[in-house]
C-alpha positions in Angstrom: 75.8 -32.7 -23.3 73.3 -31.4 -20.8 73.7 -27.7 -19.8 74.2 -27.3 -16.0 72.2 -24.8 -14.2 73.7 -22.1 -12.0 73.9 -23.6 -8.5 74.5 -20.8 -5.7 75.2 -23.5 -3.1 77.9 -25.0 -5.1 79.6 -21.6 -5.6 79.4 -20.8 -2.0 80.9 -24.3 -1.2 83.9 -23.8 -3.6 84.5 -20.3 -2.0 84.5 -21.8 1.6 86.9 -24.7 0.5 89.2 -22.0 -1.1 89.2 -19.9 1.9 90.1 -22.9 4.2 93.0 -23.9 1.9 94.3 -20.3 2.0 94.1 -20.2 5.8 95.9 -23.5 6.1 98.7 -22.2 3.7 99.1 -19.1 5.7 99.4 -20.8 9.1 101.8 -23.4 7.6 104.0 -20.7 6.4 104.0 -18.9 9.8 104.5 -22.1 11.9 108.1 -22.2 13.5 110.2 -25.2 12.4 110.1 -28.0 14.8 113.1 -28.6 17.1 115.1 -31.7 17.4 112.8 -34.7 18.2 112.0 -34.9 21.9 112.2 -38.5 23.5 109.3 -39.5 25.5 110.4 -42.3 27.8 111.7 -41.9 31.3 115.1 -43.4 30.5 115.7 -40.7 27.9 114.4 -37.9 29.8 116.8 -38.8 32.7 119.9 -38.8 30.6 123.1 -37.0 31.7 122.8 -33.2 30.6 126.5 -32.9 30.5 126.6 -34.7 27.2 123.7 -33.0 25.5 125.7 -31.6 22.7 126.7 -35.3 21.7 123.7 -37.1 20.0 123.4 -40.7 21.1 123.7 -43.4 18.3 120.5 -44.5 16.6 120.9 -48.0 17.9 121.1 -46.7 21.6 117.8 -44.9 21.0 116.0 -47.9 19.7 117.3 -50.0 22.6 116.2 -47.3 25.1 112.6 -47.2 23.4 112.4 -51.0 23.4 113.3 -50.9 27.1 110.7 -48.3 27.7 108.0 -50.2 26.1 108.9 -53.3 28.1 108.6 -51.3 31.3 105.2 -49.9 30.2 104.0 -53.4 29.3 105.0 -54.7 32.7 103.0 -51.9 34.4 100.0 -52.6 32.2 100.1 -56.4 32.3 101.8 -57.1 35.4 103.2 -60.7 35.7 101.7 -61.5 32.2 104.2 -59.0 30.7 106.8 -61.8 30.6 105.4 -63.1 27.3 105.7 -59.6 25.8 109.4 -59.9 26.0 109.8 -63.4 24.4 110.9 -63.9 20.7 107.3 -65.3 20.1 105.9 -61.8 20.6 105.4 -61.4 16.8 102.5 -61.6 14.4 103.6 -65.0 13.1 101.1 -67.9 12.5 101.4 -71.7 12.7 99.5 -73.9 10.2 97.6 -77.2 11.0 96.3 -79.2 8.1 94.8 -82.5 7.2 92.9 -83.7 4.1 89.7 -81.8 5.0 90.8 -78.6 6.9 93.4 -76.0 6.8 93.7 -74.1 10.1 96.0 -71.1 10.9 96.8 -70.2 14.5 98.3 -66.8 15.4 100.9 -66.2 18.2 98.9 -63.2 19.1 95.9 -64.5 21.1 96.8 -68.2 20.4 93.6 -68.2 18.4 92.4 -69.6 15.1 92.5 -66.9 12.7 91.8 -68.8 9.5 89.7 -71.9 8.9 89.3 -73.2 5.3 87.4 -76.2 4.1 89.2 -77.9 1.3 86.4 -79.8 -0.5 83.8 -77.0 -0.8 83.3 -73.8 -2.8 81.0 -70.9 -2.5 78.5 -70.1 -5.2 81.1 -67.9 -7.0 83.7 -70.7 -6.8 85.7 -69.1 -4.1 86.9 -71.4 -1.3 84.9 -71.8 1.8 86.3 -69.9 4.7 84.7 -70.0 8.1 87.3 -67.7 9.6 89.2 -65.2 7.7 90.4 -61.7 7.8 89.6 -60.9 11.5 85.9 -62.1 11.3 86.2 -64.1 14.5 87.9 -63.7 17.8 88.4 -66.2 20.7 89.8 -65.5 24.2 89.7 -65.3 27.9 89.2 -62.5 30.2 91.4 -63.1 33.4 91.4 -61.2 36.5 94.9 -61.1 38.2 95.9 -60.7 41.7 97.3 -57.3 41.3 93.8 -56.0 40.2 94.3 -55.9 36.5 92.1 -57.6 33.6 93.9 -59.5 31.0 92.5 -60.3 27.6 94.3 -63.1 26.1 93.4 -62.3 22.5 95.8 -59.3 23.0 98.6 -61.4 24.4 101.4 -63.3 22.7 101.6 -67.1 22.9 104.7 -69.2 22.3 104.0 -71.9 19.6 105.4 -75.5 19.8 104.4 -77.7 17.0 104.8 -81.6 17.2 107.1 -83.3 14.8 104.3 -84.9 12.8 102.5 -81.5 12.4 99.3 -82.7 14.1 99.6 -81.2 17.6 100.1 -77.5 18.5 100.9 -76.1 21.9 100.5 -72.3 22.4 101.7 -71.0 25.7 101.0 -67.7 27.4 103.9 -67.6 29.9 104.4 -65.6 33.0 107.8 -67.4 33.5 109.6 -70.1 31.8 107.7 -72.9 33.7 104.4 -71.3 34.5 101.9 -70.6 31.8 98.4 -70.8 30.3 98.2 -73.2 27.4 96.0 -73.9 24.4 96.5 -77.3 22.9 95.2 -78.0 19.4 95.1 -81.6 17.9 94.0 -82.3 14.4 93.6 -85.9 13.2 93.5 -87.0 9.5 90.0 -87.2 7.9 88.2 -85.1 10.7 86.5 -81.8 10.7 86.8 -82.0 14.5 89.9 -81.1 16.4 90.7 -81.5 20.1 91.2 -78.4 22.0 92.5 -78.2 25.6 93.0 -75.2 28.0 95.6 -76.0 30.5 97.2 -74.0 33.2 100.3 -74.6 35.3 101.8 -72.6 38.2 99.4 -69.4 37.9 98.9 -69.2 41.7 100.7 -66.0 41.9 99.1 -64.4 38.9 95.3 -65.1 38.7 92.4 -64.4 40.9 90.6 -67.7 41.6 87.8 -66.1 43.6 86.4 -64.6 40.2 85.9 -66.8 37.2 87.6 -66.3 34.0 85.3 -65.4 31.0 85.5 -67.2 27.7 84.4 -65.1 24.8 83.8 -66.3 21.1 82.8 -64.0 18.5 82.1 -64.3 14.9 80.6 -62.3 11.8 79.4 -65.2 9.5 80.3 -65.0 5.7 77.6 -65.4 3.0 78.6 -68.3 0.8 75.4 -68.9 -1.0 73.5 -67.2 -4.0 70.7 -65.8 -2.0 71.8 -63.9 1.0 68.3 -63.5 2.5 67.6 -67.2 2.1 70.9 -68.2 3.5 70.2 -65.8 6.4 67.0 -67.3 7.3 68.9 -70.5 8.3 71.9 -68.7 9.9 71.6 -68.9 13.8 73.3 -69.8 17.0 72.3 -73.3 18.1 73.4 -74.7 21.4 72.7 -77.8 23.8 72.2 -77.3 27.4 71.0 -79.2 30.6 71.9 -82.8 29.5 70.4 -82.9 25.9 68.2 -80.0 25.6 68.7 -77.8 22.6 67.7 -74.3 21.7 68.6 -71.5 19.1 68.5 -67.7 18.6 65.7 -66.4 16.4 65.6 -64.2 13.3 65.0 -60.9 14.9 67.3 -58.0 14.4 69.0 -58.8 17.7 68.3 -61.8 19.9 69.8 -62.9 23.2 69.5 -66.2 25.0 70.8 -67.3 28.3 70.8 -70.9 29.7 72.7 -73.1 32.2 75.0 -76.2 31.7 76.0 -75.5 28.1 77.4 -78.6 26.3 78.1 -77.1 22.9 77.5 -73.8 21.0 77.4 -73.6 17.2 77.6 -70.6 14.9 75.5 -72.1 12.2 75.7 -70.5 8.7 73.0 -72.5 6.8 75.2 -75.3 5.2 78.4 -74.7 7.3 79.0 -74.3 11.0 81.6 -73.6 13.6 81.0 -75.5 16.9 82.8 -75.2 20.3 82.1 -78.4 22.5 82.9 -79.1 26.1 83.5 -82.5 27.7 82.2 -81.0 30.9 79.5 -78.5 30.6 79.9 -74.8 31.1 78.0 -73.3 34.2 76.0 -71.0 31.9 76.2 -69.2 28.6 75.0 -66.0 27.1 74.4 -66.0 23.3 73.7 -62.9 21.1 72.7 -62.8 17.5 72.6 -59.6 15.5 71.3 -59.6 11.9 73.7 -57.7 9.6 71.6 -57.8 6.4 69.5 -54.7 6.1 69.5 -54.7 2.3 70.2 -58.0 0.7 71.2 -56.2 -2.5 74.1 -54.4 -0.6 74.9 -56.3 2.5 76.3 -59.4 0.8 79.6 -60.1 2.8 78.3 -61.0 6.2 74.9 -62.4 7.4 75.0 -62.2 11.2 77.1 -61.2 14.1 77.4 -63.9 16.7 78.8 -63.9 20.3 79.0 -66.5 23.0 80.2 -65.8 26.6 80.7 -68.6 29.1 82.5 -68.6 32.6 85.6 -70.7 32.8 86.7 -71.6 36.4 90.5 -71.5 36.2 92.1 -73.0 39.2 95.3 -72.1 40.9 98.0 -74.7 40.1 97.2 -77.2 37.4 94.0 -76.9 35.4 92.6 -78.7 32.3 89.5 -78.1 30.4 88.9 -80.6 27.5 87.0 -79.1 24.5 86.8 -79.7 20.6 86.4 -77.4 17.7 84.3 -78.4 14.6 84.7 -76.6 11.4 82.7 -78.4 8.5 79.4 -78.9 6.7 76.0 -79.1 8.3 75.6 -82.6 7.0 73.1 -84.7 9.0 75.1 -87.9 8.9 78.5 -86.5 9.7 77.0 -84.6 12.7 75.2 -87.6 13.9 78.3 -89.9 13.8 79.9 -87.8 16.4 77.2 -88.8 18.9 77.2 -85.5 20.6 73.6 -84.6 19.7 74.9 -82.2 17.0 72.3 -83.1 14.5 69.7 -81.3 16.4 71.0 -78.0 15.0 69.5 -79.0 11.7 66.0 -77.7 11.2 64.0 -80.9 10.5 61.0 -79.8 12.4 59.6 -80.6 15.9 57.8 -83.7 17.3 56.2 -85.8 14.6 57.7 -83.7 11.6 61.2 -84.3 12.8 60.7 -88.1 13.5 59.3 -88.4 9.8 62.4 -86.8 8.5 64.9 -88.7 10.8 63.5 -92.1 10.4 61.8 -92.1 6.9 62.7 -89.3 4.7 66.6 -89.1 5.4 67.4 -92.9 5.2 65.4 -93.2 1.9 66.8 -90.1 0.4 70.4 -91.1 1.4 69.7 -94.5 -0.4 68.4 -92.8 -3.5 71.2 -90.2 -3.8 73.7 -92.8 -3.5 72.6 -94.4 -6.8 71.2 -91.6 -8.9 71.5 -87.7 -9.4 69.9 -85.6 -6.8 67.1 -84.2 -9.0 66.0 -87.7 -10.0 66.3 -88.8 -6.3 63.8 -85.9 -5.4 61.4 -87.1 -8.1 61.5 -90.7 -6.9 61.2 -89.6 -3.2 58.0 -87.6 -4.2 56.4 -90.4 -6.2 57.0 -92.8 -3.2 55.3 -90.6 -0.7 52.3 -89.8 -3.1 51.7 -93.7 -3.6 51.9 -94.1 0.1 49.4 -91.4 0.4 47.0 -92.5 -2.5 44.7 -94.7 -0.3 44.1 -91.7 1.8 43.5 -89.6 -1.2 41.1 -92.1 -2.6 39.1 -92.1 0.6 39.0 -88.3 0.6 37.8 -88.4 -3.0 35.0 -91.0 -2.3 33.8 -89.0 0.7 33.4 -86.0 -1.6 31.6 -88.1 -4.2 29.2 -89.4 -1.6 28.5 -85.7 -0.3 28.0 -84.7 -3.9 25.4 -87.5 -4.4 23.5 -86.4 -1.1 23.6 -82.7 -2.1 20.1 -82.7 -3.4 18.5 -84.3 -0.4 20.6 -81.9 1.9 19.2 -78.9 0.0 15.7 -80.1 0.4 16.3 -80.5 4.2 17.6 -76.9 4.4 14.6 -75.6 2.6 12.2 -77.5 4.8 13.8 -76.4 8.0 15.1 -73.1 7.0 13.5 -71.4 10.1 14.8 -74.1 12.4 18.7 -74.3 12.3 18.8 -77.0 15.1 16.2 -79.3 13.4 18.0 -78.7 10.1 21.3 -79.8 11.5 19.8 -82.9 13.1 18.1 -84.1 9.9 21.2 -83.6 7.9 23.4 -85.5 10.4 20.7 -88.3 10.4 20.8 -88.4 6.6 24.7 -88.5 6.5 24.7 -91.2 9.1 22.3 -93.5 7.3 24.2 -93.0 4.0 27.6 -93.6 5.6 28.9 -90.3 4.4 30.3 -87.4 6.5 32.2 -84.2 5.8 34.7 -85.3 8.4 35.5 -88.5 6.4 37.0 -86.1 3.7 38.7 -83.8 6.1 40.4 -86.4 8.2 42.5 -88.0 5.2 43.5 -84.4 4.2 44.8 -83.8 7.8 46.8 -86.9 7.6 48.9 -85.6 4.8 49.9 -82.5 6.7 52.7 -84.1 8.8 54.6 -85.4 5.7 53.8 -82.2 3.8 55.4 -80.1 6.5 58.3 -82.6 7.2 59.3 -82.4 3.6 59.0 -78.6 3.7 61.5 -78.5 6.5 63.8 -81.3 4.9 64.6 -79.9 1.5 66.1 -76.6 2.6 68.3 -78.3 5.1 69.6 -81.2 3.2 73.4 -80.6 2.5 73.4 -83.2 -0.3 71.5 -80.8 -2.6 74.1 -78.2 -2.4 75.7 -77.4 -5.9 73.8 -80.3 -7.4 72.7 -79.7 -10.9 69.3 -80.8 -12.7 68.3 -79.9 -16.1 68.5 -76.0 -16.2 69.1 -75.7 -12.5 72.5 -75.1 -11.4 72.1 -75.6 -7.7 69.2 -77.6 -6.1 69.8 -76.0 -2.8 69.2 -72.5 -4.2 66.9 -70.7 -6.8 67.0 -71.5 -10.5 67.2 -68.5 -12.9 65.8 -68.2 -16.4 65.8 -64.4 -16.6 67.1 -61.4 -14.6 65.0 -58.4 -13.9 66.3 -54.8 -14.4 65.2 -54.1 -10.8 64.2 -56.0 -7.7 60.4 -56.6 -7.1 59.4 -56.4 -3.4 58.8 -60.0 -1.9 59.8 -61.5 -5.4 63.4 -60.5 -6.1 65.4 -59.5 -9.1 65.1 -62.6 -11.2 62.6 -65.1 -12.5 62.7 -68.8 -11.4 61.0 -71.3 -13.6 60.3 -74.1 -11.2 58.1 -71.9 -8.9 56.1 -71.0 -12.0 55.4 -74.6 -12.9 54.7 -75.4 -9.4 52.1 -72.6 -9.0 50.5 -73.7 -12.4 50.3 -77.4 -11.0 48.9 -76.3 -7.6 46.2 -74.2 -9.4 44.9 -77.2 -11.3 45.3 -79.5 -8.5 43.2 -77.2 -6.2 40.6 -76.8 -9.0 40.2 -80.6 -9.4 40.0 -81.1 -5.7 37.2 -78.4 -5.1 35.3 -79.5 -8.4 31.7 -80.3 -7.3 32.7 -79.8 -3.6 31.8 -77.0 -1.3 31.9 -74.3 -4.1 28.6 -75.6 -5.3 26.9 -76.0 -2.0 24.4 -73.4 -0.7 25.8 -71.4 2.2 24.0 -72.1 5.5 22.5 -69.1 7.3 24.9 -67.6 9.8 27.7 -69.3 8.2 30.5 -67.6 6.1 30.3 -68.0 2.3 32.5 -71.0 1.8 32.2 -70.9 -1.9 33.9 -67.5 -2.0 36.7 -68.5 0.5 37.4 -71.6 -1.7 37.5 -69.6 -4.7 39.9 -67.0 -3.3 42.1 -69.8 -1.9 42.3 -71.5 -5.4 43.8 -68.2 -6.9 45.7 -66.9 -4.0 47.6 -70.1 -3.2 49.4 -70.3 -6.5 50.2 -66.6 -6.4 51.7 -66.9 -2.9 53.7 -69.9 -4.0 55.0 -68.0 -7.0 56.2 -65.2 -4.8 57.3 -67.0 -1.8 59.3 -69.8 -3.4 61.0 -67.5 -6.0 64.0 -67.2 -3.7 63.6 -70.6 -2.1 65.6 -73.8 -2.8 64.8 -75.1 -6.3 64.8 -78.7 -4.9 61.7 -77.7 -2.8 59.9 -76.1 -5.8 60.7 -79.3 -7.8 59.1 -81.5 -5.1 55.9 -79.2 -5.1 55.7 -79.3 -8.9 56.1 -83.1 -9.1 53.7 -83.7 -6.2 51.0 -81.7 -7.6 51.3 -83.2 -11.1 51.1 -86.7 -9.5 48.1 -85.4 -7.5 46.3 -84.2 -10.7 46.9 -87.7 -12.2 45.7 -89.5 -9.1 42.5 -87.5 -9.0 41.9 -88.0 -12.7 42.3 -91.8 -12.4 40.2 -92.0 -9.4 37.5 -89.9 -10.9 37.2 -91.6 -14.2 38.4 -95.1 -13.7 38.0 -96.2 -10.1 35.0 -94.4 -8.6 31.6 -95.0 -10.5 29.2 -92.5 -9.1 26.1 -94.6 -10.0 27.4 -97.5 -8.0 28.2 -95.3 -5.1 24.7 -94.0 -5.3 23.2 -97.5 -5.3 25.2 -98.5 -2.2 24.0 -95.3 -0.4 20.4 -96.2 -1.2 21.0 -99.7 0.2 22.6 -98.3 3.4 19.7 -95.9 3.9 17.2 -98.9 3.9 19.1 -100.8 6.4 18.7 -99.9 10.0 22.0 -98.4 11.2 23.3 -98.7 14.7 24.0 -95.4 16.1 27.5 -94.8 17.4 28.2 -93.4 20.9 29.6 -90.1 19.3 26.5 -89.6 17.0 24.1 -90.6 19.8 25.8 -88.1 22.2 25.7 -85.4 19.6 22.0 -86.0 19.0 21.2 -85.9 22.7 23.1 -82.5 23.0 21.2 -81.1 20.0 17.9 -82.2 21.3 18.6 -80.8 24.7 19.6 -77.6 23.0 16.4 -77.5 20.9 14.3 -78.1 24.0 16.0 -75.2 25.8 15.4 -73.0 22.9 11.6 -74.0 22.8 11.4 -73.2 26.5 13.0 -69.9 26.2 10.6 -69.1 23.2 7.6 -70.0 25.3 8.9 -67.7 28.2 9.2 -64.8 25.9 5.7 -65.2 24.6 4.4 -65.1 28.2 
């Protein structure tokens, strides 16, 4: 057992604590005993002093206190205090349920205090709750005619449940026939429920010159294995101005404001809560705050969201038709509602989104319907590699031509080493005669980028991969684990994933084969950066970047990159050793060089520009000599 050293600070601390305790004990012993309990309400204070010696019954005191509280509530709430005296002024809840959802609505606030999804589990097998234990709040801020501000989340509503249990009315009453009403209707087989806000006979209560304010807040639960990865796709999404959509960013705190808000979603990667309006709100203010400072510690919540929108309550009767959605961020489910809700899924902008919507998603949905998700990813990867194989063939053929022309290009560079403009002209003329161009190799590579990026956006967002197993992988929507580390490594994590390692190795060999005999063996032109070193660094850094970056990413994405690069290696080897014969390519180049080649407009224009530039340089040199 380790011997403790003498600590003077600890001794002083103990002495101070002892002194405080002694002082408290001394004061307790000298404190006079309290008199009989004094009442605090106006009614009790104004009782008849002639009966002071007779203590009133306990029931009478309770009744007097209840009466006092009622008076105080009326003073604080004005006409809305009627609801505080009703039997429904309790903490009771009412349950709405179908085959997909369980909802609990509280009398206090008339709001949903629990939303459970029946068919889904979190990574630790706990049921998925979008709302629970006070993580969400919904209500209206209403200005009354007597100058008070009422927050409905603090008020008590009276519940009325229909006989079939599908429709719930929650009324905040100012009298028996005048009220503010929330109506919830839940149909079988739906994640969407109808939600109406109605008012009747509030002319004497509300201030119509100033709009009520609808406020919805939520702290989003973490449901997935990687908090940081899940948080990357947790955001507020909303639609505005007749079909436009936007979202909050991933900053520590972000605020957005727009007009004509059609719906707002508190998205939690694979699950979401959405408030939709049949008639758009005039405007909305949306605030997102990141709650994950340390993903090893902050594992309960990911972000804190709030949405604030004006609601123009009218005197007399008023009806605002809306909907709530509590469910998965599943592309097909959201799309079927025909409310533009699928736009909240991060599929990429422009052409990248179109590739996902009209090509990747339909084909993947077909595959996953007939085979396991892991096999579907492999089949999808094979399909796209086969579709791109002609492009890859042209790319490799261009490289082969440039490799054959390299000795002649080197001779031109030596011959015109002191005249860069002439050197460039002769090089372009040689490439034009031979039918070879560096751009011919670059353009096919650029054509692959849209599909590459589209799939990069697709795999982290596809709900069908969630909790799907493949070989040693427990969940294709999260990282795979083959070993746990005793401590977290910055940017890497506290675990080792196998698929990113396999993908990194495949990327390295794929890049090595692609760069073999390419720019790395070309002499660097004067005034240009050393491309050989740049390519070499890229060949080594890209796999390392892949290893670190994807260790916490969805294993489905890593599986795609691994299979994709293995297929790329196979295609390159087949093209190199079985399709392209460099001797035949060389013979064709020689034939083309002998034939007169008509110069294209672009080549002709470039040559004219270069000739003009060379003439200007010659004139400047002559002027300097004079």
